[in-house]
C-alpha positions in Angstrom: -37.6 -28.5 -17.0 -37.9 -26.6 -13.8 -35.4 -24.2 -12.4 -34.1 -26.7 -9.6 -32.8 -29.1 -12.3 -30.7 -26.2 -14.0 -28.9 -25.7 -10.8 -25.2 -26.7 -10.6 -24.3 -28.1 -7.1 -20.9 -26.7 -5.6 -18.2 -29.4 -4.8 -16.6 -29.8 -1.6 -13.6 -27.4 -2.5 -15.9 -24.7 -3.9 -17.8 -24.6 -0.5 -14.6 -24.6 1.5 -13.3 -21.7 -0.9 -16.5 -19.7 -0.3 -16.5 -20.4 3.6 -13.0 -19.1 3.9 -13.7 -16.2 1.8 -16.6 -15.4 3.9 -14.9 -15.7 7.2 -12.0 -13.7 6.1 -14.1 -11.0 4.5 -16.0 -10.7 7.7 -12.7 -10.7 9.9 -11.1 -8.0 7.6 -14.1 -5.9 7.5 -14.2 -6.0 11.4 -10.7 -5.0 11.6 -11.2 -2.3 8.9 -14.0 -0.7 10.8 -12.3 -1.0 14.4 -9.0 0.6 12.9 -11.1 3.3 11.2 -12.8 4.1 14.4 -9.6 4.4 16.3 -8.1 6.8 13.6 -11.3 9.0 13.1 -12.0 9.5 16.7 -8.2 10.4 17.3 -7.9 7.5 19.9 -4.8 6.6 17.8 -3.3 9.7 16.4 -2.5 9.7 12.8 0.7 10.7 11.2 -1.0 13.2 9.0 -3.5 15.5 11.3 -6.9 15.5 10.1 -6.9 19.1 9.6 -3.9 18.8 7.1 -5.5 16.3 4.9 -7.3 18.7 2.5 -4.0 20.5 2.0 -2.5 17.3 0.7 -5.4 16.2 -1.5 -4.2 18.2 -4.7 -0.6 17.3 -4.6 0.9 15.0 -7.1 2.2 11.7 -5.6 6.0 12.8 -5.5 5.2 16.2 -3.9 2.9 14.5 -1.5 5.3 11.6 -0.4 8.1 14.3 0.1 6.1 16.6 2.1 4.4 14.0 4.3 7.9 12.5 5.2 9.4 15.8 5.9 6.6 17.2 8.0 4.8 14.1 9.7 6.4 10.7 9.2 10.1 11.3 10.0 11.4 7.9 8.9 14.1 9.5 6.6 12.6 7.8 3.6 9.2 7.8 1.6 6.7 5.2 2.8 6.6 2.8 0.2 6.2 -1.0 -0.1 6.1 -2.5 3.4 7.7 0.6 5.2 4.2 1.4 6.3 4.5 -1.5 8.9 6.9 0.7 10.8 4.2 3.3 11.4 1.4 1.0 12.8 1.2 3.3 15.8 -0.3 6.1 13.7 -4.1 5.6 13.1 -3.9 6.4 9.5 -1.5 3.5 8.8 -3.2 1.2 11.2 -5.9 1.4 8.8 -3.7 -0.8 6.2 -4.0 -3.9 8.5 -7.6 -4.4 7.4 -6.8 -3.8 3.8 -3.9 -6.2 4.0 -6.1 -9.0 5.5 -9.0 -8.4 2.8 -6.1 -8.4 0.1 -4.6 -11.8 1.5 -8.1 -13.7 1.6 -7.4 -15.2 -1.8 -4.2 -16.9 -0.6 -5.8 -18.2 2.4 -8.7 -19.6 0.4 -6.4 -21.3 -2.0 -4.3 -22.8 1.0 -7.6 -24.0 2.6 -8.7 -26.1 -0.5 -5.2 -27.5 -1.4 -5.6 -30.5 1.1 -9.1 -31.3 -0.3 -7.8 -31.1 -3.9 -4.9 -33.6 -3.0 -7.2 -36.0 -1.1 -9.6 -36.1 -4.1 -6.6 -36.9 -6.2 -7.2 -33.7 -8.4 -3.2 -33.0 -8.6 -3.6 -30.7 -11.7 -5.9 -28.3 -9.6 -3.8 -28.7 -6.7 -0.7 -27.6 -8.5 -2.6 -24.5 -10.0 -3.8 -23.7 -6.5 -0.1 -24.0 -5.2 1.2 -21.8 -7.9 -1.6 -19.2 -7.2 -0.3 -19.2 -3.5 3.3 -19.0 -4.6 2.6 -16.2 -7.4 0.3 -14.0 -5.1 2.6 -14.4 -2.2 5.6 -13.2 -4.3 3.7 -10.3 -5.7 2.3 -9.2 -2.2 6.0 -9.4 -0.7 7.3 -7.0 -3.4 9.7 -9.5 -4.9 7.7 -10.2 -8.0 6.8 -6.8 -9.7 5.6 -5.8 -13.0 5.7 -2.5 -15.0 9.0 -1.1 -13.6 
């Protein structure tokens, strides 16, 4: 038995998932690199000046959040959950856009394969994919949480 006969062939939805994953990863990585460049060069000023970062590294989360809010952010509350979207004009928060894109790729991959699964009559897999989209979307939105 040769090596080629042991290979499993990818089906249509696996190839579509992989193609969507690759495209999303490349797009997210490009956004991440672009936003980091804008942040690191100071083209878009950060909420926390670069020279102040080392001061904050040793702080616990609560003290860090409190200090950053008082001295730099000025929203009147801690930046938790999706509150960072109000700070997209700051270079350090703009970096989150690429992270969100990379985090959302799985949802996009499932959305991409659902029509193929339905067309092929794979209703069980289609339902699983739809449930994955719903659960991941709820978790990303902050509606669905665990451990609190």
